[in-house]
C-alpha positions in Angstrom: 94.9 132.7 44.2 96.1 133.7 48.6 99.7 134.3 48.9 101.3 132.1 51.8 101.1 133.3 55.2 104.7 132.7 57.4 104.3 133.2 61.3 107.7 135.1 62.5 108.1 133.6 65.2 108.9 130.7 63.0 111.5 133.0 60.5 115.3 131.0 62.1 113.3 127.8 60.7 115.9 125.6 58.3 113.6 126.1 55.1 113.5 122.5 54.9 110.8 123.3 58.2 109.3 125.9 56.8 108.0 123.8 53.0 107.0 120.7 55.2 104.1 123.6 56.7 102.8 124.0 53.7 103.4 121.0 52.2 100.6 119.4 54.8 103.3 117.2 56.7 101.8 117.3 60.3 104.4 117.7 63.2 104.5 115.2 66.5 101.4 117.3 68.3 102.2 118.9 71.5 102.7 116.9 74.9 100.2 118.4 78.5 104.3 118.9 79.4 105.0 121.1 76.4 101.7 123.2 76.5 102.3 123.6 80.8 105.8 125.0 79.7 104.5 127.4 77.4 101.8 128.2 80.5 104.6 129.3 82.3 106.6 130.8 79.5 103.6 132.9 79.6 104.6 133.5 83.8 107.5 134.5 82.6 107.2 136.9 79.9 104.1 139.2 82.5 107.1 138.9 84.9 109.5 139.8 82.9 107.2 143.4 82.0 106.9 144.4 85.5 110.5 143.9 86.3 110.3 147.0 83.0 108.2 148.7 84.4 109.2 148.9 87.6 112.0 150.8 85.9 109.6 153.3 85.0 109.2 152.7 81.6 105.3 152.7 80.2 104.2 149.3 78.4 101.8 148.9 76.0 100.2 145.8 77.2 99.7 142.4 75.0 96.0 141.7 74.4 93.6 139.2 72.4 95.1 140.2 68.9 91.1 141.7 67.0 93.2 140.9 63.6 93.5 137.4 63.4 90.3 136.4 64.8 88.2 138.6 62.3 90.7 138.2 59.9 92.6 134.7 59.8 89.9 132.8 62.2 92.9 132.4 64.7 93.2 133.5 68.9 96.7 135.3 68.9 97.8 137.2 71.5 100.1 140.5 71.5 100.0 143.3 69.8 99.7 142.8 65.8 101.9 143.6 63.6 102.2 142.1 59.7 104.4 143.2 56.8 102.8 142.0 52.8 105.3 140.8 50.3 104.2 140.0 46.8 104.7 136.8 47.7 103.5 136.3 51.2 102.4 137.4 54.2 104.6 137.7 57.2 102.6 138.0 60.5 103.5 138.5 64.1 102.6 139.2 67.4 105.6 141.9 69.7 104.8 141.3 73.5 105.0 144.3 74.5 105.6 147.9 72.7 108.0 150.4 75.0 106.3 154.2 74.9 108.9 156.9 75.2 107.7 160.3 75.1 109.0 160.6 71.5 108.7 157.3 70.1 107.4 153.6 71.1 110.0 150.3 70.4 109.5 147.2 70.1 109.3 144.8 73.0 110.5 141.0 73.0 111.0 138.8 76.0 112.3 135.6 76.7 112.8 133.3 79.7 116.0 131.4 79.7 116.7 128.1 82.5 120.4 128.0 83.7 121.5 126.6 81.3 120.8 129.2 78.0 120.1 132.2 80.1 124.5 132.3 80.4 125.1 131.3 76.8 122.6 134.2 75.6 125.0 136.8 78.5 128.6 135.8 76.3 127.3 134.9 72.7 123.4 136.4 72.6 122.0 136.0 69.0 125.2 134.7 67.7 124.3 131.4 68.9 120.7 132.0 68.8 119.8 132.6 65.5 116.6 131.3 65.5 115.5 134.3 67.8 117.6 136.8 65.1 114.7 135.7 62.9 112.5 136.6 64.3 113.7 139.7 65.4 114.4 141.0 62.7 111.0 140.4 61.1 109.9 142.1 63.7 111.7 144.8 63.7 111.1 145.6 60.2 107.3 145.6 60.6 107.9 148.4 63.0 110.5 150.5 61.1 112.2 150.5 64.7 115.4 149.4 66.5 114.2 147.1 69.2 114.7 146.2 73.0 115.3 142.8 73.5 114.7 141.3 77.7 116.0 138.1 78.8 114.9 136.6 81.9 117.1 133.9 84.0 114.1 131.6 85.0 116.1 130.5 88.0 117.4 134.1 89.3 115.1 136.6 88.4 118.0 138.1 86.6 117.1 140.0 83.5 118.8 140.9 80.1 119.1 144.0 78.7 119.5 144.8 74.9 118.7 147.9 72.9 118.8 145.8 68.6 119.9 147.5 65.8 120.1 150.9 66.3 122.3 152.5 64.0 121.0 155.6 63.8 122.4 155.8 67.9 119.0 157.0 68.4 118.1 155.6 71.9 120.3 155.5 75.0 118.4 154.1 77.8 120.4 153.3 81.1 121.8 149.7 82.3 120.6 148.8 78.1 123.7 147.2 75.5 123.4 147.4 72.2 123.9 145.2 69.8 122.9 143.5 66.2 121.5 141.3 64.7 123.8 139.0 62.6 120.9 138.3 59.9 119.3 140.4 57.8 115.8 140.5 56.8 116.3 140.2 52.6 117.9 137.6 54.1 115.1 136.4 55.3 112.5 137.1 52.6 115.4 135.3 49.8 114.8 131.8 52.0 111.2 132.7 52.3 111.2 133.0 48.4 113.7 129.9 48.0 110.6 128.0 50.3 107.6 129.1 48.3 109.5 128.3 44.7 109.8 124.6 46.7 106.3 124.0 47.9 105.2 124.7 43.7 106.9 122.0 42.8 105.8 119.9 45.9 109.7 119.1 47.1 111.6 120.0 50.5 114.4 121.4 50.3 118.0 120.7 52.1 117.9 121.2 56.2 120.7 124.2 57.6 122.1 123.8 60.3 119.9 126.2 63.5 119.7 126.4 67.4 116.0 124.9 67.1 116.8 121.8 64.9 117.6 120.6 69.3 113.7 121.0 69.5 112.8 121.1 66.1 109.6 118.1 65.7 110.4 117.7 61.6 113.1 116.0 62.9 111.3 113.0 61.0 112.0 114.9 58.0 115.5 116.1 58.4 117.6 115.4 55.8 121.2 115.3 57.7 119.8 113.2 61.2 122.0 110.7 61.5 119.6 107.5 60.5 118.9 106.2 64.1 117.7 102.3 64.8 114.2 101.9 65.3 113.0 100.8 68.9 110.8 98.5 67.1 113.8 95.1 68.8 112.8 96.6 72.6 110.8 94.0 74.9 107.1 94.8 75.3 106.2 94.0 79.1 102.8 94.0 79.6 103.1 92.5 83.5 100.4 93.9 85.4 102.1 94.8 87.9 105.3 96.3 85.8 103.1 98.4 83.6 100.8 100.2 87.5 105.1 101.0 88.2 105.4 102.6 84.8 101.9 104.5 85.3 102.9 105.9 88.5 106.4 106.8 87.3 104.7 109.0 84.3 102.5 109.9 87.2 105.9 111.0 88.7 108.2 112.8 86.0 104.8 115.2 84.5 104.4 116.7 88.5 108.0 116.8 88.8 107.6 119.2 85.9 105.1 120.7 86.5 106.0 121.4 90.6 109.0 122.4 89.3 107.9 125.2 87.5 105.9 126.2 89.8 108.8 126.5 92.1 110.8 128.5 89.8 108.0 131.2 88.9 107.5 131.8 92.8 111.5 132.2 93.5 111.2 135.4 90.7 108.6 137.0 92.6 110.1 136.2 96.1 113.7 136.6 95.5 112.7 140.2 93.5 110.9 141.3 96.9 113.3 141.2 99.0 116.5 142.1 96.6 114.3 145.7 95.4 113.2 145.7 99.4 116.2 144.9 100.9 115.0 142.2 103.4 117.3 139.3 104.2 114.4 137.3 105.6 111.0 137.5 105.5 107.2 134.7 106.1 104.3 134.7 103.9 102.1 132.6 102.9 103.8 129.9 105.2 107.0 130.1 103.4 109.6 131.3 105.0 112.9 133.0 102.2 115.8 134.1 103.2 118.7 136.1 100.6 121.9 135.8 101.3 123.1 138.1 98.9 124.9 136.7 95.2 127.4 133.9 95.2 129.9 132.1 93.6 131.0 128.0 93.4 134.7 127.4 93.4 135.6 124.2 92.2 138.8 122.6 91.4 139.4 122.2 86.9 141.0 119.1 86.9 142.3 118.4 83.4 144.7 121.3 84.5 145.4 119.1 88.0 145.9 116.6 86.0 148.2 118.5 83.9 150.3 119.6 87.1 151.2 116.5 89.0 152.7 113.7 88.3 150.3 110.0 87.4 150.9 108.5 91.4 149.5 111.4 92.7 146.4 111.4 90.7 146.2 107.3 91.9 146.3 108.8 94.7 144.0 111.5 95.0 141.3 108.7 92.7 138.7 107.8 95.7 135.4 105.5 94.8 132.0 105.8 96.0 129.6 103.2 96.7 128.8 100.8 94.8 125.4 101.5 92.5 123.1 100.2 90.7 123.0 102.6 86.9 120.0 102.5 85.0 117.7 104.9 82.5 114.1 105.8 82.6 112.9 108.1 80.1 108.7 109.1 79.1 108.2 108.5 75.9 106.1 110.4 73.6 102.3 109.3 73.5 101.5 107.6 69.9 
């Protein structure tokens, strides 16, 4: 009997999701937007790797994994790592390895937007246990501390960490030392429970995770609130409105792709201006200027409300123009 194979990148998932995959439950297929987003994240990974080499470090590159191709018949990219346990195999792919004079450190690269990046900077892995589970497996496979690099997709600014350096062996300038909130042993315990549940054809209870928001198995979640079906919504088939809906979907997809392209370009353009101390330059029909780092100021409405009378608040409150309030969203393809 062959062993189960689990992806290290999924080790932050709850037991119910992991068991669902083993029992043959299928998640909704990835949309074209999902694929575009993944391609963009891969581009960000390359930019982050260049940032690391610009600091003077040498990296072992990410290439097509021949082990997965020959052993599992899968096309994967990255540096192959594998842990073989009595019940299952844990399989993963490092983004890079950092080459030091006397050792190599596993490197994991993440890119984050304007909301997630500051949250990681403040709370680190305590707010991202899904990432922590994956990293715990990588460090166990390598038997080494690791490098964790979080790129801000909007500004190009990185967060630089050394993870689980319990013996204080690694010292790199500008890198902060942090510890994972989960252990490899805890992950093994979870997988053992999953294996037992799968043997009985059961789904274990779900658990809260930072992955819940993006989970594709929400329809199987044992703790998800019931959502009223959209079947009662009137379906319109008027040709002119069908065409308008098609235009909206197309525009929505173009907006997402355009935003990703612009964000990727800005990272490179901004890095050139900052690295070379060039406040303004032109290239390829684009004018780019850098005014330095700024910080917006705003008034805290809660403090103001607590400090002045209701009459002053009434006098200071202004109403804008009347507008049509609406919501339009692109539905997933059925």
